[in-house]
C-alpha atoms as one frame of an Amber mdcrd trajectory, in Angstrom:
protein
-167.157  92.224 -64.726-168.887  89.364 -66.509-167.170  86.765 -68.650-167.583
  88.530 -71.996-165.762  91.613 -70.639-168.835  93.833 -70.579-169.441  96.108
 -67.615-173.136  95.230 -67.482-174.990  92.053 -68.452-177.076  92.070 -71.615
-180.799  91.322 -71.557-182.453  90.003 -74.725-185.092  92.356 -76.032-186.901
  93.064 -79.273-187.989  96.669 -79.744-188.410  99.085 -82.619-185.717 101.756
 -82.640-185.681 105.000 -84.583-182.295 106.534 -85.314-180.858 109.726 -86.741
-177.301 110.417 -87.803-176.918 114.196 -87.897-173.549 114.009 -89.633-174.799
 111.996 -92.642-178.288 113.507 -92.432-179.763 110.004 -92.447-182.522 108.518
 -90.346-184.674 105.429 -90.216-185.827 102.496 -88.185-184.265  99.278 -86.983
-184.689  96.643 -84.278-182.967  96.304 -80.910-181.582  92.834 -80.176-180.492
  93.324 -76.570-179.977  96.011 -73.967-177.828  96.733 -70.926-177.390  99.622
 -68.522-174.632 101.055 -70.693-175.639 100.123 -74.236-177.850  98.521 -76.829
-177.297  96.200 -79.777-179.324  96.935 -82.920-179.822  95.230 -86.276-179.781
  97.873 -88.971-179.725  98.029 -92.776-177.195 100.871 -92.986-173.470 100.775
 -92.252-172.159 103.148 -89.583-168.442 103.163 -88.766-167.129 102.834 -85.224
-167.222 106.228 -83.530-170.454 107.399 -85.194-172.899 109.114 -82.826-176.574
 108.265 -83.353-179.647 109.824 -81.771-181.910 106.944 -80.722-185.556 106.717
 -79.725-187.217 103.518 -78.505-189.495 102.046 -75.875-188.444  99.300 -73.536
-191.015  96.510 -73.312-193.130  96.913 -70.160-192.539 100.694 -70.202-195.053
 103.295 -71.401-192.517 106.012 -72.154-190.046 106.414 -75.002-186.319 106.798
 -74.362-184.332 109.462 -76.203-180.595 108.904 -75.972-177.333 109.323 -77.872
-175.288 106.227 -78.604-171.744 105.835 -79.896-171.038 102.952 -82.292-168.413
 100.733 -80.637-168.821  97.509 -82.629-170.062  96.628 -86.135-170.560  93.133
 -87.594-172.044  92.255 -90.988-174.723  89.581 -90.895-173.740  86.661 -93.132
-177.366  85.839 -93.990-178.870  89.178 -95.045-178.131  92.846 -95.679-178.216
  93.813 -91.999-175.462  95.049 -89.720-175.311  94.212 -86.031-174.224  97.392
 -84.283-173.214  97.735 -80.650-173.797 101.186 -79.208-172.529 102.602 -75.941
-174.846 105.167 -74.401-173.272 108.546 -73.884-173.473 109.650 -70.215-177.169
 109.068 -69.710-178.130 108.269 -66.120-181.868 108.239 -66.885-181.322 105.564
 -69.554-179.388 103.368 -67.121-182.118 103.658 -64.481-184.876 102.803 -66.955
-182.982  99.721 -68.139-182.412  98.644 -64.532-186.167  98.938 -63.909-186.967
  97.019 -67.112-184.618  94.155 -66.214-185.986  93.992 -62.662-189.596  93.925
 -63.916-188.831  91.332 -66.580-187.058  89.057 -64.104-189.912  89.431 -61.640
-192.527  88.430 -64.240-190.782  85.324 -65.590
C-alpha cells in the first residue's frame, strides 16, 4: 500500500469524460485529473454526494478505444478557485478497466 493509503498508485492524466447519473437523470462532460487501476479523479461542475453511482465513458491517452465503466463516488472536494468539484470515483468490479489502465501506465512509462 502506498503512502497515501490508496491500493494503487495514481497516474496524472487529462482526458474528456462523459458521465450519466441514472438516479438524477443528469448527464454531461467533465475532465479526468488522474487514474489508477481501481479509480479515477474527475473535475466536474455538478455536485454528487458520496455513494452516487455514475456511468462513465472516456478514452485513456494512447488508447484507441473508449472505456465504459460504473464508478462510485467515494470522495468530494469543492475547488476554492472555481465552481468545480473534485470527485474521486472507485470503479465497480471492472477487470477490463483495471487491465486497460495497467497497459496505459506501462505504455506511458515506457515512452517517457
